[in-house]
TORNUKE-552593 format. One line per field, with one value per residue (C-alpha): residue in three letters; x, y, z; residue number from 1. Coordinates in steps of 0.001 Angstrom, whole numbers, plus 500000, padded with zeros to 6 digits. Layout:
BEGIN
residuo [ALA, ...] $
east [X, ...] $
north [Y, ...] $
up [Z, ...] $
num [NUM, ...] $
END
This chain:
BEGIN
residuo [MET, PRO, ILE, LYS, SER, PHE, ARG, GLY, LYS, ILE, ALA, ASP, GLY, GLY, ILE, GLU, THR, ILE, HIS, LEU, HIS, THR, ASN, THR, GLY, SER, ILE, GLY, TYR, ARG, ILE, VAL, LYS, MET, GLN, ILE, MET, HIS, ALA, GLU, PRO, GLY, GLN, GLN, ASP, ALA, GLU, HIS, THR, VAL, LYS, VAL, PHE, THR, ILE, PRO, GLN, THR, THR, ALA, SER, ASN, ALA, ILE, ASP, PHE, SER, ASP, ASN, THR, LEU, LEU, ALA, ALA, ALA, TYR, LEU, THR, ASP, ASP, LYS, ALA, THR, LEU, GLY, ALA, ALA, SER, THR, ILE, ILE, VAL, PHE, ASP, ASN, VAL, LYS, PHE, ASN, GLN, ASP, ILE, TYR, VAL, THR, HIS, GLU, ASP, THR, GLY, GLY, SER, GLN, PRO, CYS, ASN, TYR, TYR, ILE, GLU, LEU, GLU, THR, ILE, LYS, LEU, ASP, LEU, THR, GLU, ASN, SER, VAL, ALA, THR, LEU, LYS, ASP, ILE, ARG, ASN, ILE, ILE, ARG, ASP] $
east [499972, 501129, 503320, 502182, 504745, 504407, 507000, 507202, 508959, 507357, 508058, 509332, 506050, 504214, 501354, 500352, 497431, 498033, 494595, 493919, 490279, 487766, 484079, 483879, 487149, 487958, 491548, 493938, 497600, 500709, 504065, 506792, 509413, 510023, 513014, 513696, 516426, 517416, 516218, 519685, 522418, 525583, 523918, 522552, 522415, 519064, 517411, 514319, 511564, 508936, 506155, 503064, 499736, 496275, 494400, 494623, 497222, 496785, 500569, 503980, 506470, 509754, 508482, 508079, 505693, 505655, 502633, 500404, 498336, 497809, 501612, 502288, 506045, 508727, 511868, 514727, 517656, 520528, 522577, 525496, 526942, 530419, 530455, 528796, 527850, 527931, 524098, 522486, 519100, 516713, 513327, 510739, 507228, 504463, 503345, 499661, 496916, 494863, 492270, 491915, 494092, 497311, 499082, 502579, 504145, 507623, 509693, 513199, 514677, 518149, 516767, 513902, 514528, 512222, 512587, 511964, 510052, 509459, 506930, 506148, 502645, 501698, 498072, 496069, 492582, 490638, 487690, 484666, 485913, 489505, 487610, 485267, 488263, 490417, 487658, 486366, 489799, 490230, 486919, 487882, 491062, 489324, 486873, 489679, 491716] $
north [500007, 503617, 505515, 508893, 511013, 513958, 516462, 519639, 521575, 521282, 523798, 522795, 521691, 521636, 519284, 518873, 516981, 514837, 514600, 511210, 510311, 509493, 509407, 505718, 504646, 502223, 503421, 502463, 503271, 501933, 503670, 502451, 505154, 507868, 510342, 513386, 516087, 519028, 522216, 523981, 521355, 522492, 525768, 524623, 521496, 519577, 516475, 516077, 513635, 513283, 511065, 510029, 509198, 507711, 510127, 513944, 515177, 518037, 518385, 517298, 515573, 513640, 510712, 507547, 504925, 501909, 500328, 503138, 501730, 505169, 505534, 504721, 505870, 507614, 509213, 510485, 512611, 514207, 516835, 518411, 521317, 520615, 517429, 518377, 515534, 513083, 513123, 510010, 509023, 506132, 505497, 503005, 502475, 500165, 497927, 498668, 499551, 502846, 504848, 507992, 511208, 510966, 513468, 514356, 515897, 517252, 518158, 519605, 518949, 520126, 523612, 525059, 524378, 523189, 519953, 518437, 515251, 513066, 510359, 507671, 505871, 502828, 503010, 499988, 499311, 497910, 495434, 495950, 493849, 495809, 499070, 498315, 497053, 500116, 502716, 500758, 500528, 504383, 505039, 502749, 504641, 508213, 507039, 505555, 508704] $
up [499935, 499660, 502199, 503569, 505046, 507541, 508568, 510580, 513236, 516688, 519646, 522961, 525012, 521746, 520538, 517056, 515462, 512178, 510794, 509443, 510108, 507465, 507453, 506994, 509021, 506073, 505723, 508369, 508996, 510618, 511497, 509526, 510078, 512394, 512710, 514720, 514208, 516350, 514632, 515240, 515432, 517091, 518351, 521715, 523906, 523566, 524881, 522663, 523427, 520711, 521242, 519090, 520593, 519479, 521638, 522264, 524850, 527114, 527990, 526593, 528830, 528704, 530529, 528336, 529560, 527161, 529229, 527901, 524947, 523524, 522951, 519355, 519154, 521171, 520038, 522182, 520810, 522683, 520992, 522651, 520784, 522162, 520229, 517030, 514905, 517938, 518543, 519988, 518908, 520127, 518297, 519121, 517478, 517761, 514829, 515493, 513067, 513687, 511707, 513552, 514005, 515868, 518279, 518331, 521522, 522090, 525307, 525347, 528810, 527893, 526823, 525239, 521458, 518761, 517038, 513544, 513000, 510059, 510164, 507487, 507740, 505577, 504481, 504807, 503488, 506479, 506054, 508282, 511150, 511299, 510996, 513988, 516148, 515285, 516009, 519286, 520508, 520050, 521723, 524698, 525237, 524993, 527535, 529868, 529760] $
num [1, 2, 3, 4, 5, 6, 7, 8, 9, 10, 11, 12, 13, 14, 15, 16, 17, 18, 19, 20, 21, 22, 23, 24, 25, 26, 27, 28, 29, 30, 31, 32, 33, 34, 35, 36, 37, 38, 39, 40, 41, 42, 43, 44, 45, 46, 47, 48, 49, 50, 51, 52, 53, 54, 55, 56, 57, 58, 59, 60, 61, 62, 63, 64, 65, 66, 67, 68, 69, 70, 71, 72, 73, 74, 75, 76, 77, 78, 79, 80, 81, 82, 83, 84, 85, 86, 87, 88, 89, 90, 91, 92, 93, 94, 95, 96, 97, 98, 99, 100, 101, 102, 103, 104, 105, 106, 107, 108, 109, 110, 111, 112, 113, 114, 115, 116, 117, 118, 119, 120, 121, 122, 123, 124, 125, 126, 127, 128, 129, 130, 131, 132, 133, 134, 135, 136, 137, 138, 139, 140, 141, 142, 143, 144, 145] $
END
């Protein structure tokens, strides 16, 4: 299936919505690639935490909890201006299908710099059962939160 890509620059403490929902919910998505990059490499120290969720978030934080079923992906990047080019990145994403909007958050605990993100989503045609499961899972997570 086709790949859709989304990219942007998100402010420290920022939360962005990637609009994916459709009226029927028959198109699903799965994250196949995620990358983050400091907006001004070598200029200032930074510790970026970028996360992707299935439900709206009210705040951004650097805490990563893999037991949270609404967390689709997390990326952590350290960038020390004294060692330009020696940045370290860890990226983990779940292989789950979803058919609703997703929410990207960013927190810089090393400063207050913005961060660039790039996400690739595989598009998947969902049958009626998969559509219902994905939609009900999202509703259950929203109610639980």
